C-alpha positions as CSV (number, residue, x, y, z in Angstrom):
1,M,-34.8,21.0,70.9
2,S,-31.0,21.4,71.7
3,T,-28.4,19.4,69.7
4,E,-26.0,17.7,72.1
5,I,-22.4,17.9,71.1
6,K,-19.5,16.1,72.8
7,I,-16.0,17.4,72.1
8,L,-13.6,14.5,72.5
9,H,-10.0,15.5,73.4
10,S,-7.0,13.4,74.2
11,S,-6.1,13.3,77.8
12,C,-3.2,15.7,77.5
13,C,-5.4,18.6,76.2
14,A,-7.3,21.0,78.4
15,T,-10.9,21.6,78.3
16,E,-12.5,25.0,77.4
17,S,-10.9,24.7,74.0
18,P,-11.3,27.2,71.0
19,I,-13.3,24.4,69.4
20,K,-16.2,25.0,71.9
21,A,-16.2,28.8,71.4
22,R,-16.2,28.3,67.5
23,I,-19.2,25.9,67.6
24,E,-21.0,28.3,70.0
25,K,-20.4,31.2,67.7
26,I,-21.6,29.3,64.6
27,A,-24.7,28.0,66.4
28,Q,-25.5,31.6,67.7
29,E,-25.1,33.1,64.3
30,N,-27.6,30.5,62.8
31,N,-30.0,30.5,65.7
32,L,-29.2,26.9,66.6
33,D,-29.6,25.6,70.2
34,V,-26.6,23.5,71.2
35,S,-25.5,21.9,74.4
36,I,-21.7,21.2,74.4
37,T,-19.8,18.9,76.8
38,E,-16.0,18.5,76.6
39,L,-14.5,15.0,77.5
40,S,-10.8,14.3,77.9
41,D,-10.8,11.3,80.1
42,L,-9.8,8.2,78.1
43,K,-12.6,6.0,79.4
44,D,-15.2,8.6,78.4
45,T,-13.7,9.4,75.0
46,M,-13.3,5.7,74.0
47,R,-17.0,5.1,74.6
48,Y,-17.4,7.0,71.3
49,G,-14.9,5.0,69.3
50,A,-13.0,8.0,68.3
51,L,-9.8,7.1,66.3
52,S,-8.2,10.6,66.3
53,F,-8.5,13.7,68.5
54,P,-10.0,16.2,68.7
55,S,-13.3,14.7,67.5
56,L,-17.0,15.7,67.8
57,A,-19.8,13.4,68.6
58,I,-23.0,14.8,67.3
59,K,-26.4,13.0,66.8
60,G,-24.8,9.6,67.3
61,K,-22.0,10.1,64.8
62,V,-18.3,10.8,65.4
63,Y,-16.5,13.3,63.2
64,D,-12.7,13.9,63.0
65,Y,-12.6,17.6,63.8
66,K,-9.7,18.3,61.4
67,K,-12.0,17.1,58.5
68,V,-15.0,19.3,59.5
69,S,-13.2,22.3,60.8
70,S,-14.5,24.8,58.3
71,D,-17.4,26.9,59.3
72,E,-19.5,25.5,56.5
73,A,-18.7,21.9,57.4
74,L,-19.4,22.5,61.1
75,L,-22.8,24.1,60.2
76,S,-23.7,21.2,57.9
77,I,-23.3,18.7,60.8
78,L,-25.1,20.8,63.4
């Protein structure tokens, strides 16, 4: 079963961020199946109630990326 991940960006930031590549690398190294979608449209990101950007929405919970940016922290929430 694939873990669905949403990367929430502010509208000024482009998609295909290094965050996506980093999550994919961690998932591959740990044999995890992930599905990643990047959102930057305000109406899409606000649906998740994110208070800062970038943020990650994983398993119904929103994380401030700056607080979970280490490999260990990312792996623990995947």
